N, C-alpha and C positions, 0 to 999 in steps of 0.2 A: 688372732681373732678372725681375720679375713680368710685365712687358709682353712679354718674350721668351717666357716659358712660355705665356702666353695666345695669342701668335701661333703658337707651335708646336702647341698643342692645336687651334687653328682650322685649321691646315694639315693636320693628321692627320684631322680631321673631314671636311675637303674631299676628301682622298684616299679616305676610306671612302665618301663619297657618290658619287664618280666611279666607284669599283669597283662599287658597288651598281647604278648606272645602266648599267654595262657588261653586267650580267647580264640574260639573258632570263627569262621567267616560270618556265620549268622549272629553270633554274639557281638562281633565287631560292628556289624550293621546296626544292631540294636543299641550299642553304645554311642554310635554316631547320631542315631535318631534321638537318643536321650539327651545328647549335647544340644541338638537343635531345640528340643523342648525346654531345656534349661535357658537357652538364649531367649526364647519366647517369654518364659517366666520372668527373666530379667527385664525385658521390655515392659511387661505388665506392671512389675514393681516400680519401675521408673515412671511409667505413666501415672500410677496411683499417687506417687509423691508429687509429680509435676502438676497434677490437677488441684492440689490443695491451695496453691496461691490464687489461681483463677476463681476457685470456689469462694475464698475469702473476699476477693475483690467483688464478686457478685453480691455478697451479703453486705459489704461495707459501702459500696458506691451506689447512690440512688439513681443516677442517670448514666447508664453505661454508654449510650450513644455519644454523649458529650465528652465523657472521659476517654473513650476509645473510638475514635471516628472510623477506624478500620472495620469494625464489626457492624457499622450502620447498615450496609447492604444486606447482611445476614438477617438483622432484625426486621428490615423492611420485607425481605422474602418470607419471613415467618408471620407477617401481618401486624407488625408493630405491637408485640405483646406488652402487657403491663409489667411493672417491676415485680409484682407478686408472681405472675406467671413465669417470668424469667427465672426468679429464684427457685420456685418449685420445680421447674423443668431442669435447671442446673443441678439441684440437689438430687433429683431422681436419676439424672445422668451419672452423677458421681457415685451414687449408691449402686447403679447398674455396673459401672466399671469395677467397683470393689467386689461386687458379687461374682462377676466373671473372673476376676483375679483370684478370689478365694477358691472357686470351683476348679480353675486351672491348676493352682498350686496343690490342691488336694489330689487331682489327677496325676500331677508330676510326682508327688510323694509316693503314690501308689505304683507308678511306673518304675521309680527308683527302687522301691522295695521288691517289686516283682523281678527286676533285673538282678538285684543282689541275691535273692533267694534262688532264682533260676541258675545263676552262675554257681552258687554253692552246690546245688544238686548236680549240675553237669560235671563240675570238677571232681566231686566225690564219686560220681559214677565212673568217670574216666579213670580215676586213681584205683578204684576197686577192680575195674576191668583189667587194668595193667597188672595188678597183683594176681588176678586169676590166670593171666596168660604166661606167668613166670613158670620156670621148670618146677617139678615136684619137690625138689630139695630146697627151693626158696623159702616156703613157710616153715620148714623144719629147722632152718638155720637162724630164724628170727623170732622174736617174741610176738605172738599174735596180738597181744594187747597193744603193742606199739603200732602195728599195721592198722588195727581198728581205729586207734587214736588219730593216725595220719588221715585216714579216710573220712573221719567224722569230725573230731574236735578241731584239728588244725584247719580243716576247710571252713568250719564255722568261724574260726578266728579270722580267716581271710575275708569272709563276707562282712563280719560285724566290726572288725578292727581296721580294715584297710579299704574295702570297697565302699561301704556306707559313709564313713567319714570323708573319704576322698570325693565322693559325689557331693556331699554337703559343702566341702571346702570349695569345690568348683562353682557350685551354685552361689555361695556367698561372695566369692571373688567376682563373679559376673554381675551380681547386684551392686557391689561396690564400684565396679567399672561404670555401670549404667548411671548410678547416682553422681559419680564424679563428672561424667560427660555432661549430665544435666546441669550440675552446678557451674561448670565451665561455660556452658552456653548461656545460662540465665544471668549469672553474676561472676564473670571471669576474675575480676580483681579480688573480690571477697573470697572466692574459692581458693585462689593462689595463696592468699594470706593465711587462710585456715590450714591449708596443706603444709605451708612452710612452718607455721607455729607448731602444728602437731608432729611434723617430721623431725623438727629439732628436739 
């Protein structure tokens, strides 16, 4: 069982290396930029989840300054707003964070699709150019339908069955990492218990 999982992880690493080798320098830069955007998306997802508990505290606790003495200077700098003003401001801030997060995640999805479709077009064009540069006897010895299938259908499968799911997997793993770190910071003992129970 362990040898099968090691073989599977080696096979996936080999696929990732082959895909990386398939990219030219501009596409590699674009892939690195996309990874940076995914990390920003992970931070926004983590921030969105992390703000839920303070928002609930804002709604449940009538006197924040007494409950949390650390924020008393902030309230004083804001002119000692009333509880109603604090709740309205907090909810507007939370809605603003979620709006920014939704807009950014929409932008990230657009960039991911643009990267996958651009890669699909570039690989198809490079493969077609490679076929055109072959000797005259090359298309005579091969089935033209197979060559067309390689340049169009197989490249489409690369984009939709490898690149897009791979980017989705990386995005979800980053979000999982961010939420795990948040849980460990906020409630280390509870997070370790949950991870141990789910792990078993």
